[in-house]
N, C-alpha and C positions, 0 to 999 in steps of 0.2 A: 065751751072751752074749759079745760081743766084749770084748777087753781094754779097760779104761778105762771100763766101765759103759755103753757105747752099746748099745741094743737091736738085736737082729738083725732081718732082714727077715721071717723066718718068725714071730717072736713078734708083730710088728705085724699081719701078715695074719690070724693066729689071733684077735687081739682084735677086729679089724674084723668077722670072721665071726660072733663071738659077739654083738657089738652089733647086727649086721644081723638075726640070728635073733630077738633080743629085740624089735626094732622090728616085725618081721613079726608076732610073737605079739600085741603090743599092738594093732596095726592090725586083726588078725583079731577080737580081743575087741570092739573098738569097732564094727566092722562088724556083728558079730552082735547087739550091743545095739541098734544103729540099726535093723536089719532087724526085730528083735522089736518095737520101739516102732512101727515103720511098720505092721506087721501088726495090732497092737492098734488103732492109729488108723484103719486102713482098715475094720476090723470095726465100730468105733464109727460111722463115717460111713455104712456100709451099714445099720446099725440105725436111725440117724436118718432116712435116706431112706425106709426101709420104714415108719417111724412117720408121717412126713409124708405119704406117699402114701396111707396108710390113713385119715388125717384125725384121728388121736388124738394130741394133743401131750403127753399125760401119759406115753406110752410112750417118750418120748425120753430116753436115758440122760444121766447127768451129764457135764459137760465134761471131767472128769479121768478118766484110765484107772484100771483096777483096781490097778495097781501103785503108784499114788500119784504118779506123775510127771506133770508138767504136759503138757497136750495140745498137740501141735504146732499152729502157726498154720494156719488154714483155707486151702483152695485159693483163689487169687485169682479174684474174680468170683462166688463162692458166698456166700449169706447164712449167717451164723454160726448164727443161731437164728430160728425161725419160731414165732410165737405166734398162735393163732387167737382173735380177739376175740369175745366173746359178744354177744348181741343187746342186752343192757342197756348194755354199753360203747359200742356203736354209737349207741344213742339218746342217751346222755350226750354223746358227741362232737358229734352233730348239734345238740343243744341249746346246747352251748358255742359252736359256730360261728355259730348264729343270734344268740346274745347278743352275740357280738363284732362282728357285721356292723353298719355304720353305718346310722343311721336315715335314711329318705328325707327330702329337703328339702321345705319347703312348696310350692315352685314346681313340683317334679315331681309331688307329690301332687295339686295343683290341675290339672295338665295331664292326668293320667290319668283322674281321675274328678271330675265336677262335678255336684252334685245339681241336679235340676230345680226351678226356682223358680216355675213357673206353678202355678195352682190347679187343674189338670186332674185331679190324683190326690189330692184331699183325702180323708183317712181311710184311704188305702192306704199301702203301703210306699213310701218315697221312691225315685224312679227315679234312676238315674245315667246320665250322658251321657258317652260316651267320645269324646274329641276326637282327631282325627288331623291330620297335616299336609296332607292332601288336602281341598280345599273341595268343595262340592256341584257347582260348575262343573267341576272336574277329574273328579269321578265321573261327571258327565253326559257329558263328552267321551269318557271311557273306555267308557261304556255305548253311546254312539253308534257308536264304532269297531267294537264287537263285534256291532252290529245289534240291540241291545236298545233300541229307540226308545221304548217305553213307560217303561222305567226312566230313560232319558235325560230324558224330559219331566218326570218326577217330580223328578229332581235339579235341573233348571233351574228348576222352580217353587220348590223349597226355596231355591235360590240367590237368586231374586228376593225371596222373603219375608224371608230372614235377612240377606243381604248388600246388599240395596237393588236398585232397578231400574237396570239397565244395558242399553245397546243391544246388547252382545254376547250377554247372556243371552236377550234377546227374539229376536234373530236366530238363535241356536242352537236355541231351542225351535221357531221357525218352520221351520227345516230339518228337525227331527224330525217335525213335522206333515206336511211335504211327503212325507217317506218313507212315512208312514202314509196318504197321500192324503186328508188332512183339510184341504181347501183353504181353507175359511172360517177355521179357527183359524190356519192359516199366514199368511193375508192380515192377520188382526188383529194377530198378533205382529210381523210385518214393519212394519206401520204404527206400532205402538208404538215399535219401534226407531228409525224415522225421526223420530218426534217428539222423541226424545232427541238423535239425531245425524242431521241431514238429509243429510250427506255420506257416509253409510255405503253403500258400493257394493253389498255383499252383500244388504243389506236391500232396495234397489231391485230387484235381480235376482230375489230370492226372492218379493217381492210381485208382480213381473211374471209369474213362473211360476204363482203361485196364481191371479191374476186371469185368466190365459189359460185355466187349467183350469176356472174358473168361467164362462167365456164373456164376460168383460169385456175384449174385445179392444182397445177404444179406450184404456181405463185402462192395460192392460198395455203398449200401445205407448208411452204417456207414461212409464211406469216404465223401459222400455228406453231411451227417449230420455235420461232423466236419468242412467241408468247410463253411457250413451255419453259424456255430458259429463264424467264422472269417468274413464272408461277409453276414449278414442276409438279406440284401435287394436285393440280386441277384435273378432275375427271372429265369435265366438259371439254376442255381443250384437247385432251387425248382422244376423245371420241370424235371430235371434229377433224382432227389431223388424220385419224385413220380413215374417215369417210372421204376426205379430199384425196388422200393417197390412193385409195381404191378406185375412185372415180378417174383419177389421172391414168392409172394403169389400164383401166378399161378403155379410156378414150384413146390412148396412144398405142393400144394393142401390145402392151409390154407383158412378157411372160414372167410370172412370179418365180424368182430363183429360190432354190432350196439349198440351204447351207450343208456342206459336206463335212464329214467328220474323219479325221486321220485315223487309220487303222494300221497297226504294225503287221508286216509281212514276214513270215519265217521262210528262209531260203535253206534248202537241204545242203549238207556238206558232202555226202556220198551219194552218187546217183544210183548205185546198185541195190542198196537195201533201204534207203530212205524213201518214204512216201511223200508225195507233194501235199502240202497243206491246202485244204480246200479254201476257196475264197469265201469271205464272209458274205452273208446274204445282203447286208446293207450297202456293200460296195459293188457297183456294177462292174462286170467283167468286160474290159475294153480290148481283149485280145481279138485279133482278126481271125475269122474262121473261113476256110476255103469255101468257095461257092459250090453248091451241090450240082453234080453232073446231071444234065438233062436226061430224063427217062425216055428210052426209045420205045415207041408203041409196038406192041406185039402184032405180028402179021396174022 
């Protein structure tokens, strides 16, 4: 030591070396303890994974290690414990969920099922009728688009019975009959639609088609005339009217009349020097001509 009690440089360095060695020993012991705990925890995790993969939850070890120290926190994102529920527990949970579900309202119950009130099933189990947002008219239109014309006729008939008679339902059923070439039924339904709405263009046209197929060419021509009053610019209606008119004239053996044009006639005032005006070529000469005398054969 130096005079005056001041420590020397060598003594300070020796104390620092001793302290550093002690700190290294402490760190080494702590690191060994941490590694030992980590190995034990890794082994426990492997055992749990093996037990879970085999499906036996009873083989899962306790959460604490054999040394009595608390288990380290699980890895983030992994479930700490997995318990396999029995079938009885699952049934109990389903029963609790059904009991906790709200009861259906009367409006929804009446909308889903409505008991049949007619007397057609007396003595039998009551029938239920499921109502949907689609009407029989909508179902008939859908069946018609897919080419199911018999089914479309049934739905349109149900619509007329349950929803009341409408010109649209009759006209739609008439079109279905036309597709099936049932001309008489198509004419009947088109006439029923026109009784309800006389200005229904499609009903006039469909009845004209049906009557044309039935050979009623004059009536069909009148139907197309009425349709042209409602749709005067329709080229199809004009062509159909002309075809029905031509067929009627051919069927009735009617001569086609030619319209005559009025032509002025010049009458001379003086008979001695005035020449008679020749008759125009477009106007037929209707004056009577004396019959020719019979020629006498030569002897």
